[in-house]
Structures are given as structure tokens and as C-alpha cells.
Steps between C-alpha positions, in 0.01 A plus 500: 500500500207745486263550789158655545476849647336368818770236553771753424359734766492213751859409427609862523338513846669176599846634414471850645429628850213742572517866593537404866869446430573839345671629814691173551841623390467822698433301818793271433741780419491598867575151632867555573446849637233402752648163593383167368223313670555128457230281646555124504271430794190286483624238253419143594503163321177447307393163363454466126138438393629245246760295689429583864868585549620827663693612191476877553501746786234767449323780690178429687199458275689369198465160334641334190491203268802344328494352151721388214782347701805377314432141398121536494328385182340792313164479325670427166692206647834683516696484826530842666863608458714669764614861525170685559583865430331806345122494459204720411123502462429527127123454466173459686172340390231531763652394830788310338840663455778358284862544602822423316797374705864489392730205567863606538688198363796459268462126456579274210155395383165671442236411760213572260357375171679574172239752381572720805879457490751757371818297562463125563821498707394780739319438829321826586158634414159594639186346644154657512280461807135577575349606832143583604512819705148446639539142620867544583593180318770413249350341188762378252843556346667425167817554298499827302865537386801268500851469363625831632779573750487650847162672477541728797233768493307692236172686516129501412378698199188720484374281214493178701830319449817436697847604382753248631866603525813287469765594756796391288673551167624142468548360150498154340708233678661748740595456863402712797679484836689190385183316398470400135159548338372361171271786401433515127405867472615843613328630812453831680155593371145591598209271407125574496262251664118516463247427773348228280615336181848442362799729550688593182831381656679758285725746687424872489853590398435873467464520880871424528737218579635541851465350848133589533325510834158666490294746302197724541270663245349848509137435401465856373730454201637145508858597591683203654755559779763229550752416773839328469643276772873571479737671743526769233142527379290726286137607528337481158182591319357358179284721277291258291414584142153364571392444863353152554685367193857473625611289204494820293806632684582837646781703660703390802647773722701525824446762768749784545483708817639847462821535700484144639714238332441244776212479752599185685601724790493869584124557518253551784131418519293778347771620262375567146691511175424618148501215250548467128542197273766389252442264208641147486599452137543121512263342757616149410871560567609247759844630602703817518719492185821310572365345822290206615314689772129470414474879517454583134180698555617670821832609347322671211298711741801566719694636203227764467514602866225278641485431874617187683293323765583186697300181437159631405227253587122536546306754294131596518282782369257665741363844583641646180861407576734205451641353822813285483742342745878517504577195710851597617488877460535760773772591746456172688472298178170354622254638248326802355146564376475750212210658314499655154228744393432498123301821536772700676800312353640474853659219698451490878665287767202383702684296762834335576572249771737598781541151650440127457237512774290756312517359147752276327523481121152580364426307181152477346245765597140590432268796558186447707168618353469708819845655465821381664751238391564135573873417493634147458824431686781291348803487728726259685272496802280251680213557513432726202226760525231671296470872569241773453611859439182679602336820381620667821865413458502203736689184412334194650571131472173343385610138454788273597604180324445220751530198268659211690401162362531160662513177298165418345336839556545617139605204289877470478565853625684515830693764691504861613396721208450821700785659302308462173451836332164669462408575138218586264285708734184638337149590612165394363332799331266546799799509734368224726753231409878519482656230284866424565758226446774353711779409259647207691368236531239649264139582593235765436285662769175698502484718813204706621423711804454860618758656265374851562602474866858455375482807278518307172 
């Protein structure tokens, strides 16, 4: 898809953070040395503008509106599926922004029409949503991709599309965790979804077949950075032959840190490492030769000395660097936040959690237009929290899942859903609205308030 120069500049602005964040990593590198400030005070239940229910706990001055609940009928007549996951803003026309939202489902049947379906026996996919940032109202939603498997995260492109990632390498009629599936095609791919019109539903196989999580694109040259959600994971980059036309292929590479075979432990915040990249000769290889391990891409990089991470998750480009989460990395096994600088070819450990109380298993993340990060938490906790890692190196809880539904309040939904993971956080280009999902039971939220007071 080609875009005009003005739209391309808008989208570049939407994906990257401004110069205000240029000192962000330097602030954060001192977090452990100076002692971490964690501020959870001032969060209270706030009633949803849409349902009137106190679904979230937020700081004073914040409000929100829910939309797109599982089971709701979308504008195209399709029932909203479950598993609300990764999400991004991919275009804006006037005051209306368009988002694309992943649905992390294995399933046995496509939820969408045949023309948008890759595999008719697969239950995952994407929905597009529109929101008016001036009126603060949700407008409509529709199916944009179907027939895929376990669409976890992905990332927005500078040219106005969404790249949706499958978090699996399952094949036709295979089982997973003792459940038999009837999929007709091989999975483990990335798909491109437009803001309007029909997705091609053809996988971008050159980006690799592995357990994808998220990706981020450097708007300067179109390089795509990809994360892998395995206990032994690689951090990858894809060098496209022609930026904006990913069907024309390119080179897939895995990061190699000099002198560091494994960075799951042994690092401290602020530590920097020199990075280089090794080529992946066969991006479509599913397994290590002689094994059924789903690590065919990773093992190729490892054979060339590439570095191991643990369960890489969210990935976002901002302020000239790529930020990504390692959900169980660090000495406590509770999560790391890394940044890679394409200009300096260096990798820096921005932050790692010392305890469950501070941060537990960061998953999706996004960069605020003002600088600072929003971190989505996915752990075995109730309630789960949404955190802000501010420009000054302060980690603050900015939202708490408070979804507890009684019979009749939201259709057939009933129970305590406060342990549902946060996912898909992303800001409107003007930074006024944060869009975010709660995976279970499945709902999308638009949150606004004095973000600058929180340092993000």
C-alpha cells in the first residue's frame, strides 16, 4: 500500500515519540541505583461512560469509555470474538482514528467472511475500530482478518497498516496441549491488514515462521524488529527489499551480543552491549533438524552465536530506539525492558523488576508521544495492573482491572475478571487518548486524563 507524503509523515509521528523522550533511557538507567519510586496511591474505581459500571481504577481526573465487548455485534454483523490482544492506531482522517485489534484464538472455525479468511478452520484474526478523538466516542467496528491462529500482538506500520503476528507454529490437523485442531494450513506467520479495504490474507513468509509476539518498524528505513515468545527466544530484524512492499521479501537476521550468549539473567539496568546481526538462511524452517521443537529459526541464529532471551513480548519504536519486553527475564524472573539503538548498534537494559509488587511479567508496551512507556501486565495476579515507566525513572500504576460482573450487567458475562491481562496499549497521535484491551472477558477501552502529570 502506498501513502501520500502528508499521511506518511502523520503516521511516522504517530509511531515515534518526540524529542522530549531523548533522555528517557538515561533517566531510567539510574533507577536501581537511586532506589525505585513506586506510586500506587490515588487510584479509585471510576464508572465507565458507556456502561456505568466501575470497571477500572484510575487516578483522579481520568475517565474512559468501553467498547467492542466479546459477544457484541460489530458494524458488519459479525459477533465480536474473544481474546482481545495486541492493537495499534493505523490511520487518522480528521478527528477519526482507525485501530486494528488482534484476537488471540486458536479455534476451529473462522469468525469472518470467506474473502477475509486465510484458513477456514482457524479461529483467530483482527477487527478494525474507529474512534472520534474530539467527541470521545466510539463509532464502529468490523472484521479485517480471519482464519488465522493465536494473533497475539504485532505492530503498526508507517504506511498505515497493521502487521498481525501468529504466536504459534501449528500445522494442519495437529494437536496442542492435548487439544486436537482441524486447521487446514501451516501457521506461524505475519499478516498485513489495511485500515480500510480488504486484507490480502496471504502470509508474509519472509518475516519468518516462529512463535511471533510483536514487531516494530523503524520509520527511517523500514527495518522491522520482531520478538519471539519462547523460553529460549531470539530478537530479530527484517531488512525488506522494498519498504512498504513486504511481499517482495528481504533478509531475516537475529541479534548477537558480543560476549553474551544469554541475557535472561546477569544484567543490571543501564548496562549497554555492542550488537551485531547474523543471517537466518531459511526463515520458513519450523523445527531444529531432527527435532519437533518449533525453534527452526532460533536454532539457525544460535548456531551462529546469536543471543538468547526469555519470552520476548511487546515491542515498540519510539525516540529513535526499539523498546521490547522480556516477560520473565531478570534475576527475579519478573521481567525486563530493553532498548536497541539502530544508530549506535547498542542494546541497553532499561529496567528489570525486583519484585511482584513492583512489576510482574510485562507483556505489551507502547511509547507515549510525550516520552515514557506504558507497560501491560500479564501475570497470575488479581487484580492485574497497567503501569507507566515515566521520563524520570518512576514506575507508577496508572490503572487497575476492576471488572466484576453480576448477572445481567453485560449479557451472559458473569464473574470476577480482575485477573484478565492488559493488552494492546497505544496512544492516539495527539497523546490525549490511551486505547487498551483487557483480554478476558474481552473489551476495549479509551482512557483520557492528565497524562503529563504521570510523566507519560
